[in-house]
N, C-alpha and C positions, 0 to 999 in steps of 0.2 A: 580773589580768585580761588583760594582753597575752600572758602564757604561755598562757592558756586559748585565746585566738583563734589563736596559732600552732599550738597543738596540734590544734585543730579543723581548721585549714587543712591541716596535714600529714596528718591523719587522712583528710581528704576526698580529697586527692591520691592517697593510698596505696589508698583504696578504689576510686578511679577506675582506677588502674592495675591493680588486682586484678581488676575486672570486665571488663577488656578482653580481647579475643582476642589471642593471641601467635602470631607466625610466625617460626620460626627458619630461617635461611638457611645455605648450605654454608660460607660464611666466618665463621660464628659471629655475625653480626649478628642482632638481634631487632627486629621491628616490633610494636607494640601498637596496636590499634584494633578495628573491627567488620569482620569478614569478611562480604563481600557475596555474592560469586559467583566461580566459576572453572570452568575446563575443563582439558583436557590441555596447553594452552599457557600460560595465565596465571591469576592469582588477583588479585582486586580487593579491597583492604582500605581502609576509610575511617578515616583517623587524625585525631587531634584538632588537630594543628598543621601537618601536611603535606598535608591534604586527602585526595583519593582517590589511592591509590597502586596501581599495576599491577606485580606481581611475576611474573617468569618461573617457570613451574611447575617446571621442571627444577632451579631454584636453591633450592627449598624442601626441607628435611629434616624438619621437624616443625611440628606445629599443636597449640596448646592453646587450646581454646575455652570461654568461659563462657557463651555462647549455644548453642541447639540448631542444629546444622548438618544439611543433608541431602545425603548422598553417594550418587550413582549409579554403579554398577559396570559394567564392560564386559558382564557376563552379564545385565544388566538388574535385578539385585537392588539394593534401596534400603536404606540405613541412616540412621537419624535419632536425634540426641541430642548430648550434649557429646562433643567429640573430644579425645583425649590421643594422644601418640605414644610408642610403646615398640619399640625395636629396629627402627626403620624402618616399623613398621606403624602405621596409624591406628586406634586403638581407639575405638569409639563406644559410649557408655553411654546407651542409649535409655530412655525412659519405659516401653515395652513390650518384651518379649523379641524381638518381631518386628523392632524397630529396632535391636537390640543386635548388635554384631559387631566384626570386625576386618578391614582390608583393606590390602594393600600400595599404596603410591602409584601404581604403574604400572597398577593395575587400576581407578583411579578416573577417570571421564570427566566428572563434574560435581560441583561443590560450591555450595550455595546455603544462605542463611540463611532464616528462616521466611517473610519477607516476599517474597523472590525466588522461593521455591518456590511460594507461593501464586499468584503471578503466572504462573509457568510452568504449573502445574496448571490455571489458568483457561484459558490459551491452549490447552492440549492438549485441554480439554474442548470448547472452541469449535471447534478443528479436527476433533474426532471427531464432534460433533453440531452442525454449523454452522446457524444460522437464517438466514432470508433477509436479515434486517437486519444480519448481520455482514459485515465485510470490505469495506465500501463506501469508495471514495475517488473524488474528483473535483473539478470546478471550475465556476465560472459566471463570465462576463464580460459586461458590458453597457456601451454608450457612447452618448452623445447629442452631436451637433455641430450648431451653428446658425451661419449667416452672414447679416449684415444690412449693406447698403450698396449697391454696385454690383450685387451679386448677392444674392438671398434664397433660401437653401437650408436644408433641414433633413435630418438623417440619424440613424438609430438602428440599432444593432446589438446582438444578444443571441446569446450561444453558452453551451452548458452541456454537460458530459459527465460520466458517472458510470460507474465500473468496480468490479465486485465479483468478486474473484479468489480462488480457493482452490486448493490443490495439484491438484484434480481438474478444475475447470472455471473458466471466465471468462465474465462477462456484461458487455456494454458497451452503454450507451444514450447518445444524444447528440441535440442539437437546436441549429439555428442559424436566426436570423431577421435580415433585412436590409431596411430600409425608407429610401427617400430621396425627397424632394419638392423641387421648384423652383418658387417663385412669383415669379420675377423679373419675368416678363411674364404677364399674365392671359390665359386661364385657367391656374391652377396645373397643373403636370404631375407625375405620379409617375415618377420615374427608376429606381426599384428597389423591389420588393416580393416578396421571396423567402423562403420558409420550407421547412425541410427537417428531418427527424427520422429516426432509425433505431435498430435494435437488432440485436446480434450476439451469438451464444452460441458458445463454444468448449468442447469436451470432450475431455480427454486419453484416449486409448485405450492408449498406452504412454507411458513417461517421455519419449519424444522425439516421438511422433506424435499429431496431434489432428485431429478433425473439426470443421467449423464450419457454421452456418447464419445467414443475416441476411435483414432486410427493411428497405428504404429507401423513404422517402415524401418527395415534394417537390411544392410549388406555386410557380408563377411568373406573377404577373399580367402582366408585359410580354410573355411568350411565350403568354399566354392558355392556360397549362397548369393545368387544373384539378387534376389529380392524376397524379403519376408513381409507379407502384408497381414495386418491384424486390425479387424474391425469389431467393435463391440459396443456394449451399453448396458445400462441397468438403473437401479435405484439406490439412493442413499439416504442417510439420516444424520443431521446435525446434533450430536450429543451435546457439544459445547460449542457456542458461537457468539463471541463478544469482540470488543475492540482489540483485546489482547491475546485471546486464545481461540483456536479452532481445533476441534476434534470431530472427524467425520468417520462414520463406517459405511461401507457400501458393498453391493454385490450385484452380479449380473452374468452375462455370457458374452463370448466372442467367437469369431470365425478366423481361422488362420490358414493362409496359404503361403507355402514355402516353394520357391523355384530354385533348383540347383543346376549350375552350368556343367557341361561336359568337361572333362580334363583327362590328361594322361599321366601315368605313373610308371615307375621302374618295375619290370616284371621280376618277381623273385625267383621264378624258374624259367629263364629264358631257353630257347627263343619264344616269341620275338622279344627284343629288348625292353619294349614299351607296350603298356596295355592302356586301351581307352576306356574310360568310364563314361557312359552316356548321361546326359542331363535328364533330369526328371522333375516332377512337381508332387507335392503331398498336401493334403487338405486335413484339417481337423477342427473340431469344436471344443471349447474349454469353458470351464466355470471361472468366473472372476469374483474374488473376495479380497477385500482390503480395508485398509484404514489410512487416515492422513491426520497428523497432529502438528500443529504449528503454534509457537508461543513466543512472544517478545515482550520486553519491558516497555 
């Protein structure tokens, strides 16, 4: 019985090693595991005991895979199947003739297993035919503060921002709201009541140059501002634009229309006790100059 268990355990370990992909290095070492993905710099392999291991692509001299791998070559050709190495060439035995072939290591720009390839193809499809619901990111933040005692105040804030960015364009929407109240002495007074929202669209016309247009809207009770409307646009330049850092400069012009409501206030020299201030509108044109910097690890 004990011999049977030992034999089954040994057979299981042997089968596990046999089913694993193997990567051979220049110094003769071999790593066994599951090849995940790679490019012209590194290859990632998931091992049973050492976890995820990243290998320098230059140090690899051979690959023997038990799973299907997808190889992308410099000329755009794609091979898919089980990979073996013969005289420095990576031979791919595909399930179909279209996926079968041989390639030298220097011509390979990407290596992916089935799972990674499906994810890559999905992202490529999304980039080629993006729906409006794709590529959104953003945040929202809200807060409430209350004080009771010598002073009795309440304040509430809300802010939200959403960004949809593709290689071709960028759409930004935002909203902010601030409200504050003080009822330490009656009657209670509102000390802040501001709402603003806006939308901006950027469109790349070259890899470095873009045009933009925006609309901003604002109300402010304390200023008796019923609605401020600002519409503008211009042109900008990507000084830095990569996966980690974006630094843009831009300039243009806008049109601003402010509508103020009528209100009454205490007459400092009565009579009458109250004086009415009429509503009015004002218009202006402005120059827009700015920059945007965003960086992350």
